[in-house]
Every structure is written in structure tokens, then in C-alpha cells.
N, C-alpha and C positions, 0 to 999 in steps of 0.2 A: 313201665316204671323201673328205674334202675334199683338194683339190690345192694344195699350196704350191709356187709356182714361183718360183725365184730366178734372177736374170740371171747370177749368178756363184756359185762355191762358197763355202760358209760354214765357220765354225770347227767342228771335230768336236763340241764341246759344244752348239752350236746345233743341229747336224744330228740329234744324239741327241734333243733335245726335240722337233723338228719330226717326226721319223720315228714318235714315239710318238703324234702328233697327227693325221697324215695322210700323204698320198703326197707325198714331197719330190721335186721334179724340178729339175734345173739346166739352164738354156739350153745348147743345143749351140754357140752362138756368141752373143756380146753385141750384135750389131748389131740395128737396129730391125725389119728384116724378119723375122729369126728370132724375136725377142721377141714380135712381133705374132702370128706364126703358132703358136708353141709356147705362148705365154702365154694364148691366147684361152679355154681352158677352166679357167683357174686360178680358185680361191676367194680365194687371197691371192697377192700379188706382192711379193717382196723386192727391192728396188731398188739396184743398184750400177752401173747403166748407164742413159743416157737412155731414157725410155719414149715410144713414139709416141702421139700424141693419139688416132690411130684405135683404140687398144687399148680406150678408153673409150666408143666408140660402141656403145650397146645391149649391153653386156657381159652374157653369159648368167648367169654365177655370180660374178663378181668382187665380193668384199666390200671389200677394202682393198689399198692400195699402201703398203707400209712401207719407209721410207728407211733403209738400212743406214748410219747416220751422221746428220748433222744438216741439211745443205743440201738444200733442196727443188727446186733448179733442174733436176734430172733428171726430175721428175715434172710433167706438165702439170696443175697443181692445179684450174685452172678447168674443164677437161674432166672431171676426176674428180669434182668437186662437181656439175657439171651432171648427170652420169650416177648420182649417188647413191653414189659409192665413197668410202670413208673413206681419208684420207691421215694417216699417222702417221710418226714419226721416233724416233730415239734420241739426243736432244741431250746434249751435254756430256761423254759417256763417253770420248771421245778428246781432249778439250781438254788434259789434262796431257801427252799424247803430242806433240801439235802444239807446246805450249809448250817442250818439251825440244828439238824439232826447230829451232825458231827460235833458241834459245840456242846450239845446236851449230854451225848454219851462220853465225851472227853471229861466233862466235869463229874459225871456220875462215876467214872472209873477213878479219877483223882481223889473224890471224896468218899470212896468205897460205899456208894449208895446201895448197891444190891445187898451187901452184908449187914449194913446198918438197918435198912428196912426189914430184912428177913428176920434178924435176931430181935429186933424190937417186938415184932409180932409173935415170934415163936418163944423166945426165952426172956423178954423183959427189957426194962430200961438199962440196967447195969450191963448186960451182955451187948446191947447195941452201942453204948458208950465207949466199950472197950475198943471198937474199931476207930474212934474219932481221932485219937492221937496219931494214927498212922496214915491220915489222909494228907493230901498235898494241895497247895495253892496252884492255880493256873498261871498266875501273874509271874512273869519273868522267865517263863519257859520258852523253848524254841519248837516251833512246829514246822515240819517239812511236809510240803505238799508235792505229790507226784502226779503230774498231769495238769495242763493249763487250759482245759476246755471250760465252758461255762460253769460247771460245778467247781473246778479248782480255783477259778477266779472269784466265785462267791464265797468259798471257804477262806480265801485270802482276805477278803474285805472284812468278814466277820472277825477273823483272828487278829488281823492287824489293827483295824480301826475300832472294832467293838471290845476287844480284850487287850489290846496293846501288846501282843505277843511279838517276839522276834520270829520272823517268817522267812524260811528259805524254800526254793522251788526247784524241781528237776522236770525239765520238759525238753522235747525236741523242737517246739514251736516257739522260739524266742520272740517272734513278733506278737505273740499273745500275752507276753508278760506285762503286768501292770507296771507303771513307771517306778513305784516304790519298791518293787520286788527285787530280791536278790537271787540270781540263778547259780546253781551249784550242780556238780555232776551227782548221779544217784548214790555213789558210795560215799561221798562227802556228806550228803544229806542224811544217810543212815547213821553215819558216825556222830554227826552233831545233833540230831533231833531228839527231843523229849517225847514228841508225839509225831508219828508218821501217818499221813492221811493219803490213801490211795484213791485217786480220782480219774485214772487213766482208763482208756477204752481197752477192751480185750482184743489184741491183735497177735500175730505170730511173735512179734518183738516183745510183747508184754506178758505173754503166757509164762508163768513160773518166774516172774520178775522178782518176787520176794522169794528167793531160793533159801535152802537150808544155810548156805554160806552167808547170805546177806542177813537173814534173821539172826544168825549167830554173831553178827557184828553190831547189832543194835545195843544201845545202852541197857544196863541191868534193870533199870526202872522205866524203860521207855514203853510207850503205848503204840499199838498198831490199830488204825482204824481203816476199814475197808468198806467204801461205798462205791467201789468200782465193778469188778466181776470176780467170782470165786477163784477161777483158775489163774489169777494173777498172782496168788499166794500158794506156796507149797504147804498144803494143809497138814500133812503129817509132820512136817518140820515145825509148824506153828504149834500143833497140839503138844509136841514133845517140849518146846520151849515154855509153854505155859504150864504144863504139868510139872516141870522142874523149876518153876519160878525163875527161869533165866531172863524173862523180860516182865515188865510190870503188868501188862494185861492187854486185852484186845477188845474191840468192839466190832462185830462183823455183821453186816447186813446182807452179804451175798456169799454163796458157797459153791463149791464144784459140783455138788449134786443138790438140786432143788426140786421139791422141798427137802429140808434137812432130815436125813434119816433118824428115826427115833432113838436108834442105839448109837449116834455119833458121839465121839468123846467130847466135843465141845459142850455138850449139854451137862456134863458132869462137873464142869470146872466153874469155880466161884470167882475166877479173875477174868471172866469173859461176859460181855453183854451181847446177846443175840437178838437180831430182829429179822423178820421174814420178807427180806427185800422190800423193805417199806420206808427206807430213808427219804424218799421223794414224794411220799403219798400222805396228803392230808385232803380234807374236803376242799380246801381252797386250791391245792394244786391239781387235783382231779378235775375241778371246773375248768381251770386254764388249759390243761392238756386235752380234755374232752372237747372243749369249744374250739381249740386249735386244730384237732384233727377233722372236726365237723367242718370247719371253714375250709380246709384243704380238700375235703371231699366235694363240697360244693364247687369250688374252684375248678377241679378237674372235670367233674360232670358238666360244667358249663363250657367245656372246650378249652380251658386254659391249662398251662402247665403249673405244677405246684410251686408254691413260693419257696419251700425248702426242699428243692429237688437234689436227691441224694445219688442218683444214677443217671447223669445226663447222656451217658453213652447209649441209653435205651431210647432216646427220642426218635431216632430215624425209624426204628422198627416199630415203635408206637405209632408214629405218624402213618406208616404204611398200613397198620391194622385198623387205624381209626381216621382215615384220610378225610372223612366228611366234616371233622369238627376238632381235630386236635390242635390246641394252642396255637 
């Protein structure tokens, strides 16, 4: 019976599919040492935590690593390809969920929700009302979206057609631009945007993309929303800009170090909304992602190649390893 190993628990509908297919095992802890030890005999690994590259050194049975979501930064793809292990993901299924999160935190920042809610509870009606006159409408503002993958396009639709915002975009993939979208270069986007939303993947080109210089060129009341990856932003520069009220605020779902350290300066700032890498997570999206990875696991164990095949360069080595039934 094939072993399907998951770094975290999955949605019950996904578990039901996997338990009909093989032996479903969840890691006792999501750290790399435990994953390496407990995942060594897996046929399929479902990925919600970073995998150690050592897992792919002469794997005895491993056919595929399937990302529970879209981003592949948790999988050492080169090591997997070298080992003849397939890499797959389930892109786009949580994009609407992330887009809803972006609009929620944007509105919360503009209307000073954290301060109003806190002071109403702690200091009373009058203290909470004191923040109201300093809030802002969302209507009429310009949102700049960096990255035009599934999340960027979902944010565009919500902002443009749900809230009627002026939306500009910076992307290297012009072919992915919606028809109604206006493309600009990144520095123009930073100069013109009231709200900057980072939706790009983490690559060598995007690491440190929001540098000290670029943060310094943001409008004084501008907001920065990061649903991308933490290292896309120079965190020290952002902390300084927020502490000095150089920009209006930020909503951060991802960080350079995760979990966020208990003494991180972000935690002391009242012009920041923080979430624990959860923008794309709801019960609904977990069901969609879980079922998506389960269906990919079934597909691969049935001798087919994955629908969302992320490292096709691995196919020849994979076929040599599993010549009796590979796709």
C-alpha cells in the first residue's frame, strides 16, 4: 500500500480520498528533522512546511512532492528534479480567498479599525470616536498590484469591479494582464499608488524588491499590503518607515522569519495589521486545496503525470525509476 505523508493535517474531504488510496500519515511535527525522518518511506509527500533537500538524496520510494497551495519555495525543486521526483501544486484555488483578505485589511487600515476596536473596549465610546475623523474612504484611490499570477488577477478583479478603484499593475508577464489593466513600471507604481499590494513570487529578482529606497518613495499616506513572501520587503526599512509615520500603514501576512519572533518591532506598532501567513486560509479554501492535492496524489499513484506539473525536466529520470507505470 502506498504511503502518503503530509507535513500537516488536511481537510477531512481530502483525507477521505487519500485513505481510499493508501496509508495516510501526518508528520508528528513540521520541523525539517522530523520530516526527513518520518517522510523517508513515503511514496507521496504533501507539502505545507519547508522540505529538507536531504529528503531527495536517493529516495527509496518517493514519486512526488505536491504543494498544498501554489508557491514552490517550500520545495527544493532542483534537488527533486535531480532525484527524478515530480513536483506539483494546486495553483489559483485560494486566489479569491487572498483577494478578500487584501480588501479586508485595506479597509481596516483606512478606517483605523484596530485603534477604534481597541479603544472602545479599553477606554470607552469617546476614545474610540476620536479616531473616526482620521479614517479614509477606499473609493477614488489608486491600488498598485505587483505580480500578475492568479492572486494578482483576483485582487485586480475585486479592486476594479468590486470597489471601482483605479488599478495599475507591475509585472514581467504582460500576457497575463487582464484586458482592462494598465501596466506601469515598478517605480511609477510606487510613486502613484495609495495602496501597494505585493502578490509576486519570491525569486532572486524579487528578493528585497521593496527596498529602503522604494519604501522611501511611497506616498506619505500610502499603505503596503504583503501577501507575497516576507523577503520581498526590506523589513528593517519598513519598520523604520512605520515607526516614523513615513507611510500610512501596512498589512503583513508574511515575514522574513516565520513564525514571527515574539520581540519583533512589528508587534509594537499600531499602524500595522499582522496575520500569521493566513491570507489564503479559510475552511473553504482548505477544502479546495486539500481535495486538489489528493486528486493529484491519486493521479500520480495511478501511473499518470500530475495535472499541474512544475518540474517537467524530472520526467525522464522519473520514468527510469518507475518504468513499470509512469504516465
